[in-house]
C-alpha positions in Angstrom: -72.5 88.2 39.7 -74.2 85.2 38.0 -71.6 82.9 36.3 -73.4 83.2 33.0 -73.0 86.9 32.5 -69.6 87.0 34.2 -67.2 88.8 31.5 -64.3 87.1 33.0 -65.5 83.5 33.4 -64.2 82.7 29.8 -60.7 83.3 31.1 -61.2 80.4 33.2 -62.8 78.1 30.7 -60.0 79.2 28.1 -57.2 77.9 30.6 -59.1 74.6 31.0 -59.4 74.1 27.3 -55.7 74.6 26.8 -55.2 71.9 29.3 -57.9 69.4 28.6 -60.8 70.0 26.1 -62.9 67.1 27.3 -62.7 68.9 30.9 -63.9 72.2 29.4 -67.0 70.7 27.5 -67.8 68.6 30.7 -68.0 71.7 32.7 -70.6 73.1 30.4 -72.4 70.0 30.0 -72.8 70.2 33.8 -73.9 73.5 33.8 -76.3 73.1 30.9 -78.9 71.2 32.7 -79.7 74.2 34.9 -80.9 76.1 32.1 -84.7 76.6 32.0 -85.1 75.1 28.5 -83.0 72.0 29.1 -85.7 69.7 30.3 -87.9 70.3 27.2 -85.2 70.2 24.7 -83.6 66.9 26.3 -87.1 65.0 26.3 -87.9 66.3 22.9 -84.4 65.3 21.5 -84.5 62.0 23.4 -87.8 61.4 21.5 -86.4 61.8 18.1 -83.3 59.7 18.6 -81.8 57.5 17.2 -82.0 59.4 13.9 -83.4 57.2 11.2 -80.5 57.6 8.6 -77.5 60.0 7.9 -79.0 60.8 4.6 -82.5 61.9 5.8 -83.1 64.2 8.9 -86.4 64.8 10.8 -88.0 68.1 10.9 -89.9 69.7 13.4 -91.7 73.3 13.7 -88.8 74.6 15.8 -85.9 76.2 13.6 -83.6 76.1 16.4 -84.5 72.5 17.2 -84.1 71.3 13.5 -80.4 73.4 13.4 -79.5 71.3 16.4 -80.5 67.9 14.4 -78.4 68.9 11.5 -75.2 69.3 13.7 -76.0 65.8 15.0 -76.4 64.5 11.6 -73.1 66.0 10.3 -71.3 64.5 13.4 -73.0 60.9 12.5 -71.9 61.3 9.1 -68.4 61.8 10.2 -68.4 58.5 12.0 -69.5 56.6 9.3 -66.7 57.9 7.2 -64.2 56.9 9.8 -65.9 53.6 10.4 -65.6 53.1 6.8 -62.0 53.8 6.3 -61.3 51.6 9.1 -62.8 48.6 7.2 -60.6 49.6 4.3 -57.7 49.3 6.5 -56.5 52.8 6.3 -55.0 54.6 9.4 -57.6 56.9 10.3 -55.3 58.6 12.6 -53.4 60.0 9.6 -56.2 60.8 7.0 -59.0 62.2 9.6 -60.0 65.8 9.0 -61.4 67.9 11.7 -64.7 66.7 10.3 -64.0 63.0 10.7 -64.0 63.0 14.4 -64.7 60.1 16.2 -67.0 60.0 19.2 -64.4 58.9 21.5 -63.3 62.5 20.9 -66.5 63.7 23.0 -67.0 61.1 25.6 -64.0 59.3 26.2 -64.6 55.8 24.9 -64.4 54.4 21.5 -67.1 54.8 18.8 -70.0 56.0 21.4 -73.2 56.1 19.8 -74.2 59.4 18.5 -77.9 58.5 19.2 -77.6 58.6 22.8 -79.0 61.7 24.3 -76.0 62.4 26.7 -73.6 62.1 23.8 -75.8 64.2 21.6 -76.0 67.0 24.2 -72.4 66.7 24.6 -71.7 67.0 20.8 -73.9 70.2 20.6 -72.1 71.7 23.4 -68.6 71.0 21.8 -70.2 72.5 18.7 -71.2 75.6 20.4 -67.5 76.2 22.0 -66.2 75.9 18.3 -68.3 78.5 17.0 -68.8 81.0 19.7 -65.9 80.5 22.3 -66.5 79.3 26.1 -68.7 81.9 27.6 -71.7 79.9 29.1 -74.3 82.2 27.9 -73.0 81.9 24.3 -72.7 78.0 24.7 -76.4 77.6 26.1 -77.8 79.9 23.2 -75.5 78.0 20.8 -77.3 74.6 21.7 -80.8 75.9 22.2 -80.9 78.7 19.8 -78.2 78.1 17.4 -79.6 80.0 14.2 -80.2 83.3 16.3 -76.8 83.1 17.8 -75.0 82.4 14.6 -76.7 85.5 13.1 -75.9 87.7 16.4 -72.3 86.9 16.0 -72.2 87.1 12.4 -73.7 90.8 12.6 -70.8 91.7 14.9 -68.2 90.3 13.1 -69.2 91.4 9.8 -67.3 94.4 8.6 -65.4 94.9 11.8 -62.4 97.0 11.0 -59.2 97.5 12.5 -59.9 100.9 13.8 -62.5 99.1 16.1 -60.1 96.5 17.2 -58.0 99.3 18.3 -60.7 101.3 20.0 -61.7 98.1 21.8 -58.3 97.6 23.1 -57.9 101.1 24.2 -61.2 101.4 26.0 -60.4 98.0 27.9 -56.7 99.2 28.8 -58.0 102.4 30.3 -61.6 101.6 31.6 -61.3 97.8 32.1 -64.7 97.5 29.9 -65.9 95.9 26.7 -68.3 98.4 24.9 -70.9 97.9 22.0 -71.0 94.5 20.2 -67.4 93.7 21.2 -68.4 91.0 23.6 -69.8 89.2 20.5 -66.2 89.1 19.2 -63.6 89.1 21.9 -63.0 87.7 25.4 -60.6 89.2 28.1 -58.3 86.8 30.1 -55.9 86.9 32.8 -52.3 87.0 31.5 -49.4 85.5 33.5 -47.6 88.2 35.3 -44.5 88.0 37.9 -45.6 91.6 39.0 -47.7 92.8 41.6 -50.5 93.8 39.5 -52.9 91.9 37.2 -52.3 91.7 33.4 -55.0 91.1 30.9 -55.1 89.7 27.4 -57.8 89.9 24.7 -58.3 87.6 22.0 -61.1 86.4 19.6 -63.5 84.2 21.3 -63.1 81.3 19.1 -60.9 80.3 15.9 -63.8 80.5 13.8 -64.7 84.1 14.9 -60.9 84.9 14.4 -60.9 83.5 10.8 -64.1 85.4 10.1 -62.5 88.6 11.3 -59.4 87.9 9.6 -61.0 87.5 6.4 -62.7 90.6 6.7 -59.7 92.4 7.3 -57.7 91.1 4.5 -59.9 93.6 2.4 -58.2 96.4 4.2 -55.4 98.8 2.9 -52.0 98.1 4.0 -51.6 101.4 5.9 -54.6 100.6 8.0 -53.3 97.3 8.9 -49.8 98.5 9.7 -51.1 101.1 11.6 -53.4 98.8 13.7 -50.4 96.5 14.2 -48.3 99.4 15.6 -50.9 100.4 17.9 -51.9 97.3 19.3 -48.3 96.3 20.1 -48.2 99.1 22.6 -50.7 97.7 24.7 -50.2 94.5 26.7 -53.5 93.8 26.5 -53.4 94.1 22.6 -50.6 91.7 21.9 -52.4 88.5 20.9 -54.7 90.8 18.1 -51.6 92.2 17.1 -50.4 88.9 16.3 -53.7 88.3 14.1 -52.9 91.1 12.4 -49.4 90.4 11.5 -50.7 87.2 10.1 -52.8 89.1 7.7 -49.8 91.3 7.0 -47.8 88.4 6.4 -50.2 86.5 3.9 -50.3 89.6 1.9 -46.5 90.3 1.7 -45.1 87.0 1.3 -47.0 85.9 -2.1 -46.0 89.0 -3.7 -41.9 88.3 -3.2 -39.2 90.4 -1.6 -38.9 93.8 -2.7 -35.7 92.6 -4.5 -35.1 89.4 -5.7 -37.2 86.8 -7.3 -40.8 85.9 -6.0 -41.3 83.5 -3.1 -42.3 79.8 -4.4 -44.1 77.1 -2.4 -41.8 74.7 -1.5 -43.2 70.8 -1.1 -42.4 69.7 2.5 -41.1 66.4 3.5 -40.6 64.3 6.6 -39.4 61.1 7.6 -41.7 61.1 10.6 -44.3 58.3 10.7 
């Protein structure tokens, strides 16, 4: 069984992610060079670096390559923002957002240049993991065929309903298999168990995919959400997905207030922590 095609390899990478994101990205970067498109892609990228300016972007006749350059441009802009804040004396650790990451997040050293090809490839790998999860096949496609990979996953996520999630969990629980487009949305992973048999869990492939699915499910009726939540709780493999649906239910219930008494109000949180 080849590593890129293994349905259970993401579990290993997911566990690495929980412990050390940089180590996970490093593993995927090391395997990226084995892909048939790597050498040509790397050489072409090296020819176009450094990018001329944060406000301009070179274009090629390859849509996928242009998408990769756009990812690098966005990261380069983030570095400029962080550097500018540093010059103004702001504490960037307190105000930086997810898009304002420094390159130290990628290569473990202060302000590593975005325009070095090795760093650029690492940025592209990290972007692919954030969008599509940790399956090597998806990461490779997210680097070399980013627009196509986005379309494939968007098609699988669009219109996903609670009934399909319950069918997914039921099928895996009974047959240990993922059917149809479910591999574009979910991954399976070994769960900790003190018993003498294996336990498995199912989760969305990435936080971004989870957000898209949950956004779609917020359009469903309450009875469907509650039915799916109750069903998924009955399967150990479905407990994590049940948690996501519970979040949808909570977001719908809380703004409407309790059945008796005043509606809930937003409370401004304060803290003495630095």
